[in-house]
C-alpha positions in Angstrom: 105.6 78.1 153.0 107.5 81.1 151.7 108.9 83.8 154.0 107.5 87.0 152.5 110.4 89.3 153.1 112.9 86.8 151.9 110.8 86.1 148.7 110.5 89.8 148.0 114.3 90.3 148.4 115.0 87.5 145.9 112.3 88.9 143.5 114.1 92.3 143.7 117.4 90.7 142.7 115.7 88.8 139.9 114.0 92.0 138.7 117.4 93.7 138.3 118.7 90.7 136.5 115.8 90.9 134.1 115.9 94.7 133.5 119.7 95.3 133.8 119.3 99.0 134.4 119.0 101.4 137.3 115.4 101.6 138.5 113.7 104.3 140.6 111.7 103.3 143.7 108.3 103.7 141.9 109.3 101.2 139.2 110.8 98.8 141.8 107.6 98.8 143.8 105.5 98.3 140.6 107.8 95.4 139.4 107.5 93.7 142.8 103.8 94.4 143.2 104.6 95.8 146.6 103.5 98.9 148.5 105.8 101.8 148.2 106.5 101.9 151.9 107.6 98.2 152.0 109.8 98.7 148.9 111.4 101.7 150.4 112.2 99.8 153.6 113.7 97.0 151.6 115.8 99.3 149.4 117.1 101.3 152.4 118.2 98.1 154.1 120.0 96.8 151.1 121.7 100.2 150.6 122.8 100.3 154.2 124.3 96.8 153.8 126.1 97.8 150.6 124.1 95.7 148.1 122.4 98.6 146.3 123.5 102.1 145.6 121.7 105.2 144.2 123.3 105.9 140.8 122.5 109.6 141.3 119.8 111.5 143.0 116.4 110.3 141.6 118.1 108.4 138.8 117.4 105.0 140.4 119.1 102.2 142.3 121.3 99.4 141.1 123.2 96.5 142.7 126.8 97.0 143.7 129.4 94.3 142.9 129.1 93.0 146.5 126.5 90.4 145.6 128.6 89.1 142.7 131.7 88.9 144.8 129.9 86.9 147.5 128.4 84.6 144.9 131.9 84.0 143.6 133.2 83.1 147.0 130.3 80.7 147.6 130.9 79.0 144.2 134.6 78.7 144.9 133.7 76.8 148.1 131.8 74.1 146.1 134.6 71.9 144.7 132.2 69.3 143.3 130.3 71.8 141.2 133.6 73.3 140.1 134.4 69.8 138.7 131.0 69.4 137.1 130.9 72.7 135.4 133.8 72.0 132.8 132.1 68.7 132.0 128.8 70.5 131.3 130.6 72.9 129.0 132.4 70.1 127.2 129.0 68.3 126.7 127.5 71.5 125.4 130.3 71.9 123.0 130.1 68.3 121.7 126.4 68.5 120.9 126.0 72.3 120.7 122.7 72.0 122.6 121.8 73.4 126.0 122.7 70.9 128.8 121.7 70.9 132.5 122.5 69.1 135.7 119.3 68.6 137.7 117.8 66.7 140.6 114.4 66.3 142.2 113.9 68.7 145.1 110.8 69.5 147.1 108.3 68.1 144.5 109.9 69.6 141.4 113.0 69.3 139.2 115.7 71.8 140.1 118.4 72.8 137.6 121.7 73.2 139.5 123.8 74.3 136.6 123.3 75.1 132.9 125.5 75.4 129.8 123.5 77.0 127.0 123.8 76.2 123.3 125.3 78.8 121.0 122.6 78.1 118.3 120.5 81.1 117.6 117.4 79.0 118.3 118.0 76.9 121.5 116.5 76.0 124.8 117.1 78.8 127.2 117.1 78.3 131.0 119.3 79.1 134.0 120.4 77.6 137.3 117.8 77.6 140.0 114.9 77.1 137.6 112.3 74.6 138.8 110.3 72.4 136.3 107.3 70.1 136.9 107.9 66.5 137.5 105.6 65.1 134.9 107.2 66.9 131.9 110.8 66.5 132.8 113.3 64.1 131.4 115.4 64.7 134.5 112.6 63.5 136.7 111.9 60.4 134.6 115.6 59.4 134.6 115.8 59.7 138.4 112.4 58.1 139.1 113.4 55.1 137.0 116.3 54.4 139.4 114.1 54.6 142.6 112.2 51.9 144.4 108.4 52.0 143.9 107.7 53.3 147.4 110.2 56.2 146.9 108.6 57.0 143.6 105.2 57.1 145.2 106.3 59.5 147.9 107.8 61.9 145.4 104.8 61.8 143.0 102.4 62.8 145.8 103.4 66.4 145.0 103.0 66.0 141.2 100.4 68.1 139.4 99.5 66.9 135.9 98.9 70.2 134.1 98.6 69.9 130.3 101.1 72.0 128.3 100.9 70.3 124.9 98.8 67.5 123.3 101.7 65.1 124.3 101.8 66.0 128.0 101.4 63.0 130.3 98.4 64.1 132.3 97.9 61.1 134.6 100.1 59.3 137.2 99.6 56.0 135.3 100.9 57.5 132.1 103.9 59.0 133.8 104.8 55.7 135.6 104.4 53.8 132.4 107.0 56.1 130.8 109.2 55.8 133.8 109.1 52.0 133.4 110.2 52.3 129.8 113.0 54.6 130.9 114.2 52.0 133.5 114.4 49.3 130.7 116.3 51.4 128.1 118.4 53.4 130.6 117.6 56.9 129.4 114.7 59.3 129.6 113.0 61.5 127.1 110.6 64.5 127.1 109.2 64.4 123.6 107.3 67.7 123.1 105.5 67.2 126.5 106.3 70.6 127.9 106.8 72.7 124.7 105.9 71.5 121.3 108.9 70.7 119.1 111.2 70.6 122.1 113.0 67.4 123.0 114.8 66.6 126.2 117.1 63.6 126.8 118.5 62.6 130.2 120.6 60.0 131.9 120.7 59.4 135.7 123.8 59.9 137.7 124.5 58.4 141.1 126.8 60.7 143.1 127.5 59.4 146.6 124.1 57.7 146.9 122.2 60.8 145.7 120.5 60.7 142.3 121.1 63.5 139.8 120.5 63.6 136.0 122.3 65.1 133.1 119.9 66.5 130.5 120.2 67.9 127.0 117.3 69.9 125.5 116.7 71.7 122.2 114.6 71.6 119.0 113.3 68.2 118.2 114.7 68.5 114.7 118.2 68.5 116.2 118.0 66.6 119.5 115.6 63.8 118.6 116.9 63.3 115.1 120.4 62.8 116.5 119.2 60.8 119.5 121.8 58.0 119.3 124.7 60.4 119.1 123.3 62.7 121.8 122.7 59.8 124.2 126.3 58.8 123.7 127.5 62.3 124.5 125.3 62.2 127.7 126.5 58.8 128.8 130.2 59.7 128.3 129.8 63.0 130.2 128.0 61.2 133.1 130.7 58.6 133.3 133.4 61.3 133.4 131.6 63.2 136.2 131.1 59.9 138.2 134.8 59.0 137.9 135.8 62.5 138.9 133.6 62.3 141.9 135.3 59.0 143.0 138.8 60.2 142.5 
């Protein structure tokens, strides 16, 4: 269950990230779908704590660098992700496709970090994005490494919404694909979430917790170069695993 005030604060941050310009109170309230009084109270609190400032009178509010500075301090305190991030960048550079590190969290796939392709047409996403279990190569790669009982407990939360004509819309179909993944050692989302988009993933055991490295992009590039791209993924996963152990 979401805490409404926390959710609204995060939505405000996301709204500024989307708009990237100062916004007056009326626009903020509209963008959040919140009453003006609630939005005013939230903005005043953030101004008082140094997270927002008024650019000039009636010209709108914008975040100060405080949030960015705190995020930098938080990231600097995560030495494992600091090790992973260069490996993601190297994997992205090798294939020139968007790559992600993800895990299963609270009934969905959570992207922990992302390195985006430089191709004009590429899969665009960002850290913190959550994706449905049944259309994710990350989920399949991880589920393939779990015992049946653990798979079942995770899939209780799955919803099998159809996105394309290739979406796996039943538990049985998903589990059959997971079994194929277990045999071959890698997972694929072949146009199941977005037509003409392919995702490839390999599982990664880090200290007893399962993660997955994933590469996604247009099928004409990712699927057609499947063998090469899977080699890039496997090499990156091994480098990360060895770095974790050292």
